[in-house]
Structure formats: structure tokens, C-alpha cells
C-alpha positions as a Markdown table, in Angstrom:
| # | Residue | x | y | z |
|---|---|---|---|---|
| 1 | Met | -2.1 | 12.1 | 8.3 |
| 2 | Pro | -3.9 | 8.8 | 8.3 |
| 3 | Leu | -6.2 | 7.7 | 5.5 |
| 4 | Thr | -9.9 | 8.6 | 6.0 |
| 5 | Lys | -12.6 | 5.9 | 6.3 |
| 6 | Glu | -14.0 | 7.0 | 3.0 |
| 7 | Lys | -10.7 | 6.7 | 1.2 |
| 8 | Asn | -10.1 | 3.2 | 2.8 |
| 9 | Lys | -13.5 | 2.1 | 1.6 |
| 10 | Glu | -12.8 | 3.3 | -1.9 |
| 11 | Ile | -9.4 | 1.5 | -1.9 |
| 12 | Phe | -10.9 | -1.8 | -0.7 |
| 13 | Ala | -13.9 | -1.5 | -3.1 |
| 14 | Glu | -11.6 | -1.1 | -6.0 |
| 15 | Phe | -8.9 | -3.6 | -5.1 |
| 16 | Gly | -10.5 | -6.0 | -2.6 |
| 17 | Gly | -13.8 | -6.6 | -4.3 |
| 18 | Lys | -16.1 | -5.0 | -1.8 |
| 19 | Thr | -15.7 | -2.5 | 1.0 |
| 20 | Ser | -16.0 | -5.0 | 3.8 |
| 21 | Asn | -13.1 | -7.2 | 2.4 |
| 22 | Ser | -10.3 | -5.5 | 4.3 |
| 23 | Gly | -8.3 | -8.7 | 4.6 |
| 24 | Ser | -7.6 | -9.0 | 0.9 |
| 25 | Thr | -3.9 | -8.9 | 0.0 |
| 26 | Glu | -4.5 | -6.6 | -3.0 |
| 27 | Gly | -6.5 | -4.2 | -0.9 |
| 28 | Gln | -3.8 | -4.1 | 1.8 |
| 29 | Ile | -1.1 | -3.5 | -0.7 |
| 30 | Ala | -3.1 | -0.7 | -2.3 |
| 31 | Gln | -3.7 | 0.9 | 1.1 |
| 32 | Leu | 0.0 | 0.7 | 2.1 |
| 33 | Thr | 0.9 | 2.2 | -1.3 |
| 34 | Gln | -1.4 | 5.1 | -0.6 |
| 35 | Arg | 0.1 | 5.6 | 2.9 |
| 36 | Ile | 3.6 | 5.4 | 1.6 |
| 37 | Ser | 3.0 | 8.1 | -1.0 |
| 38 | Gln | 1.5 | 10.4 | 1.6 |
| 39 | Ile | 4.5 | 9.9 | 4.0 |
| 40 | Ser | 6.9 | 10.3 | 1.2 |
| 41 | Gly | 5.4 | 13.7 | 0.4 |
| 42 | His | 5.7 | 14.7 | 4.1 |
| 43 | Leu | 9.3 | 13.6 | 4.2 |
| 44 | Gln | 10.2 | 15.8 | 1.2 |
| 45 | Glu | 9.1 | 18.8 | 3.2 |
| 46 | Asn | 10.5 | 17.6 | 6.5 |
| 47 | Lys | 13.9 | 16.1 | 5.8 |
| 48 | Lys | 14.9 | 15.7 | 9.4 |
| 49 | Asp | 11.9 | 13.8 | 10.6 |
| 50 | Phe | 13.7 | 10.6 | 11.3 |
| 51 | Ser | 11.0 | 8.8 | 13.3 |
| 52 | Thr | 8.6 | 9.2 | 10.3 |
| 53 | His | 11.4 | 7.9 | 8.0 |
| 54 | Arg | 11.6 | 4.8 | 10.2 |
| 55 | Gly | 7.9 | 4.3 | 10.0 |
| 56 | Leu | 8.1 | 4.6 | 6.2 |
| 57 | Met | 10.7 | 1.9 | 6.0 |
| 58 | Gln | 8.5 | -0.4 | 8.0 |
| 59 | Leu | 5.6 | 0.2 | 5.7 |
| 60 | Val | 7.7 | -0.4 | 2.7 |
| 61 | Gly | 9.0 | -3.7 | 4.2 |
| 62 | Lys | 5.4 | -4.8 | 5.0 |
| 63 | Arg | 4.3 | -4.0 | 1.4 |
| 64 | Lys | 7.3 | -6.0 | 0.1 |
| 65 | Arg | 6.4 | -9.0 | 2.2 |
| 66 | Leu | 2.7 | -8.9 | 1.0 |
| 67 | Leu | 3.9 | -8.5 | -2.6 |
| 68 | Asn | 6.1 | -11.6 | -2.2 |
| 69 | Tyr | 3.2 | -13.5 | -0.8 |
| 70 | Leu | 0.9 | -12.4 | -3.7 |
| 71 | Gln | 3.6 | -13.3 | -6.3 |
| 72 | Lys | 4.0 | -16.8 | -4.9 |
| 73 | Asn | 0.2 | -17.5 | -4.7 |
| 74 | Asp | -1.3 | -15.5 | -7.6 |
| 75 | Leu | 1.2 | -14.5 | -10.3 |
| 76 | Thr | -1.3 | -13.0 | -12.7 |
| 77 | Gly | -3.0 | -11.0 | -9.9 |
| 78 | Tyr | 0.4 | -9.8 | -8.8 |
| 79 | Arg | 1.3 | -8.5 | -12.3 |
| 80 | Gln | -2.1 | -6.8 | -12.7 |
| 81 | Leu | -1.8 | -5.1 | -9.3 |
| 82 | Ile | 1.8 | -3.9 | -10.0 |
| 83 | Glu | 0.6 | -2.4 | -13.3 |
| 84 | Lys | -2.6 | -0.9 | -11.8 |
| 85 | Leu | -0.7 | 0.8 | -8.9 |
| 86 | Gly | 2.2 | 1.9 | -11.0 |
| 87 | Ile | 4.8 | 0.3 | -8.7 |
| 88 | Arg | 7.6 | -2.0 | -9.6 |
| 89 | Lys | 9.4 | -4.8 | -7.8 |
């Protein structure tokens, strides 16, 4: 199930600065993290859904690339985001 418009606005308001700033790296990482957690819950119930598993791996890779970019350009922002989202790298 995709994220609702309201949930996306909340995510970008919290991490991207304002709701219209959908291009911010922090907001995109937070959005991907939310989608990854939803899909992970789906896959725990549906273990043989291999096409969704492939999509999950693509999202994880995209988030990893964005995290690498953020780490190279803004190390303090990277550390704060990791701590705020509760993910590790």
C-alpha cells in the first residue's frame, strides 16, 4: 500500500523543512524508510511474494545511495538523520 498524500506531507514537513520541499535528501530518505517498513511488514505475512521482495531490495539500495550522498556532503546532518530514523549504516 503506497503512502498517503497526508503522510508524505508530514514526512517532508518534519525532515525536509516544509511540505513542498520534496527534493530534500533527508525527506526522501525518511520517505523510503517509511515505505521499507511497510513492505517489510507485508513480506513477513506473505513470504512467497518474490516480486515485492525485489522491489524492497531496490528501495533499500536507493536509500543506501542517498545515505552515502548525504554522508559525503553533510556528515552532521547524516548522523542526526540516522539517529532520528533509528536506522544504522
